[in-house]
C-alpha positions in Angstrom: 22.2 -29.5 0.9 24.5 -26.5 1.0 22.2 -24.3 -1.1 19.6 -24.7 1.7 22.0 -23.6 4.2 22.9 -20.6 2.0 19.2 -19.7 2.0 19.1 -20.1 5.8 21.9 -17.7 6.2 20.6 -15.3 3.8 17.3 -15.3 5.5 18.9 -14.8 8.8 21.0 -11.9 7.4 17.9 -10.3 5.8 15.8 -10.5 8.8 18.7 -9.5 11.3 18.0 -12.3 13.5 21.7 -13.0 14.2 24.6 -10.7 14.0 25.8 -9.6 10.5 29.2 -10.9 11.0 28.0 -14.6 11.7 25.4 -14.4 8.7 28.1 -13.2 6.3 30.5 -15.7 7.5 28.0 -18.3 6.7 27.2 -17.0 3.3 30.9 -16.9 2.3 31.6 -20.5 3.6 28.7 -21.7 1.7 30.1 -20.2 -1.5 33.3 -21.6 -0.8 31.9 -25.1 -0.4 29.8 -25.0 -3.6 32.8 -23.6 -5.6 35.3 -26.1 -4.2 33.5 -29.3 -4.2 30.3 -29.9 -6.5 31.1 -27.1 -9.0 34.6 -28.2 -9.6 33.4 -31.9 -9.9 30.7 -30.9 -12.5 33.3 -29.1 -14.6 35.7 -32.0 -14.4 38.3 -30.5 -12.1 39.6 -32.2 -9.0 37.6 -31.5 -5.9 39.2 -29.3 -3.2 37.9 -30.7 0.0 39.8 -28.0 2.0 37.3 -25.4 0.6 34.4 -27.3 2.4 36.0 -27.2 5.8 35.1 -23.7 6.9 31.5 -24.8 6.7 31.8 -26.8 10.0 32.9 -23.7 12.2 30.1 -21.7 10.6 27.5 -24.4 11.6 28.9 -24.6 15.0 29.0 -20.8 15.4 25.3 -20.6 14.4 24.5 -23.2 16.7 26.4 -21.9 19.7 24.8 -18.4 19.0 21.3 -19.8 19.0 21.8 -21.9 22.1 23.5 -19.0 24.0 21.6 -15.9 22.6 18.8 -17.1 20.7 17.2 -14.9 18.0 17.6 -11.2 18.3 14.4 -9.1 18.8 13.3 -7.2 15.7 12.1 -3.6 15.9 8.3 -3.3 15.3 7.7 -7.0 16.1 4.1 -7.9 16.6 3.0 -7.5 20.3 1.2 -10.7 21.2 -0.6 -9.0 24.2 -2.7 -6.9 21.9 -4.0 -9.6 19.7 -7.7 -10.3 19.9 -9.2 -13.6 18.8 -12.8 -14.2 18.0 -14.1 -17.2 20.2 -16.3 -18.3 17.3 -14.6 -17.9 13.9 -17.4 -19.8 12.1 -19.9 -17.0 12.5 
């Protein structure tokens, strides 16, 4: 599950939809969780659950940011007022 969250934070960072600091914090906490829990278990080392704990505040920070601010506007975004649609697309 953490790999999908890593991809989410990477996509949000790449698209600049949230502040860079929040996206980088999410990426770092995902990396910590992966190296501390499943990777260590697969290699036969004891699991360090404390390395998974920073992921909680990263989720909370992302959730709060999206609730309060939403996604940031991107430069050059598509202007929906200029779109024209054909009434009969089958013709």
